[in-house]
VOMARKOL-387722 format. One record per residue (C-alpha): residue number from 1; residue in three letters; x, y, z. Coordinates in nm, 3 decimals. Layout:
residues N
TORKOL  nr rest    east   north      up
TORKOL NUM  ALA       X       Y       Z
...
This chain:
residues 78
TORKOL  nr rest    east   north      up
TORKOL   1  MET   1.809  -0.366  -2.419
TORKOL   2  LYS   1.686  -0.353  -2.777
TORKOL   3  LEU   1.395  -0.579  -2.682
TORKOL   4  LEU   1.302  -0.350  -2.394
TORKOL   5  GLU   1.330  -0.054  -2.627
TORKOL   6  GLN   1.091  -0.217  -2.876
TORKOL   7  LEU   0.836  -0.286  -2.605
TORKOL   8  TRP   0.874   0.060  -2.454
TORKOL   9  GLU   0.817   0.227  -2.791
TORKOL  10  ARG   0.476   0.057  -2.801
TORKOL  11  GLN   0.389   0.221  -2.468
TORKOL  12  PRO   0.522   0.578  -2.492
TORKOL  13  ASP   0.334   0.700  -2.183
TORKOL  14  THR   0.486   0.431  -1.961
TORKOL  15  ARG   0.779   0.523  -1.737
TORKOL  16  PHE   1.082   0.292  -1.760
TORKOL  17  ASN   1.054   0.146  -1.409
TORKOL  18  GLN   0.682   0.100  -1.463
TORKOL  19  LEU   0.764  -0.101  -1.777
TORKOL  20  ILE   1.013  -0.320  -1.589
TORKOL  21  ILE   0.774  -0.391  -1.303
TORKOL  22  ASN   0.488  -0.468  -1.540
TORKOL  23  LEU   0.708  -0.707  -1.739
TORKOL  24  SER   0.826  -0.874  -1.418
TORKOL  25  TRP   0.466  -0.941  -1.312
TORKOL  26  GLU   0.380  -1.068  -1.661
TORKOL  27  TYR   0.679  -1.303  -1.656
TORKOL  28  SER   0.587  -1.430  -1.310
TORKOL  29  THR   0.224  -1.490  -1.409
TORKOL  30  ALA   0.324  -1.673  -1.727
TORKOL  31  ASN   0.573  -1.891  -1.536
TORKOL  32  GLU   0.378  -2.032  -1.240
TORKOL  33  GLY   0.452  -1.741  -1.007
TORKOL  34  ALA   0.828  -1.733  -1.062
TORKOL  35  GLY   0.989  -1.483  -0.827
TORKOL  36  LYS   0.662  -1.401  -0.649
TORKOL  37  ARG   0.693  -1.328  -0.279
TORKOL  38  SER   0.403  -1.270  -0.043
TORKOL  39  ASN   0.393  -1.152   0.314
TORKOL  40  TYR   0.146  -1.007   0.560
TORKOL  41  VAL   0.154  -0.656   0.701
TORKOL  42  LYS  -0.009  -0.580   1.035
TORKOL  43  GLU  -0.213  -0.262   1.037
TORKOL  44  ALA  -0.416  -0.091   1.303
TORKOL  45  ASN  -0.710   0.143   1.272
TORKOL  46  GLU  -1.004   0.253   1.486
TORKOL  47  HIS  -1.162  -0.093   1.438
TORKOL  48  GLY  -0.860  -0.285   1.567
TORKOL  49  LEU  -0.575  -0.483   1.416
TORKOL  50  TRP  -0.587  -0.656   1.084
TORKOL  51  PHE  -0.344  -0.818   0.842
TORKOL  52  ARG  -0.311  -0.731   0.477
TORKOL  53  GLU  -0.133  -0.949   0.223
TORKOL  54  GLU   0.129  -0.783   0.004
TORKOL  55  SER   0.286  -0.942  -0.302
TORKOL  56  ASP   0.602  -0.859  -0.488
TORKOL  57  VAL   0.798  -1.008  -0.777
TORKOL  58  ASP   1.175  -1.043  -0.748
TORKOL  59  LEU   1.346  -1.175  -1.059
TORKOL  60  PHE   1.698  -1.122  -0.921
TORKOL  61  TYR   1.796  -1.487  -0.974
TORKOL  62  LEU   1.630  -1.524  -1.314
TORKOL  63  GLU   1.880  -1.604  -1.589
TORKOL  64  ASP   1.898  -1.338  -1.860
TORKOL  65  ASP   1.838  -1.583  -2.143
TORKOL  66  LYS   1.503  -1.689  -1.994
TORKOL  67  PHE   1.381  -1.330  -1.961
TORKOL  68  GLU   1.514  -1.248  -2.307
TORKOL  69  GLU   1.316  -1.538  -2.455
TORKOL  70  PHE   1.005  -1.412  -2.272
TORKOL  71  LEU   1.056  -1.064  -2.421
TORKOL  72  LYS   1.106  -1.205  -2.772
TORKOL  73  ASN   0.785  -1.407  -2.743
TORKOL  74  LYS   0.597  -1.104  -2.614
TORKOL  75  ILE   0.712  -0.894  -2.911
TORKOL  76  ARG   0.625  -1.177  -3.154
TORKOL  77  ASN   0.276  -1.222  -3.010
TORKOL  78  GLU   0.170  -0.859  -2.984
C-alpha cells in the first residue's frame, strides 16, 4: 500500500481506481500481455452489423510479490 501511495502522490489528480487500472495495463504491457483478455462485441447500426474488439487486463491470479517488484521498479525509474 505504501508503494501505491507513493505513486499516487505523484499523480494527485488521478482517482484511485484510475491509478490501479493504469498500473495494471502498464504491468501487462511490460510483461508480454500478462492478464490481457480480448473479446469481440457485436454491434448494429444503420449500416449493418459489425464486430469491435475489446481488451481488458485481469491480474487476479498475479502473485503480490511480482506486482510489488513492478511497483518498486516503477518508483525507482521515475
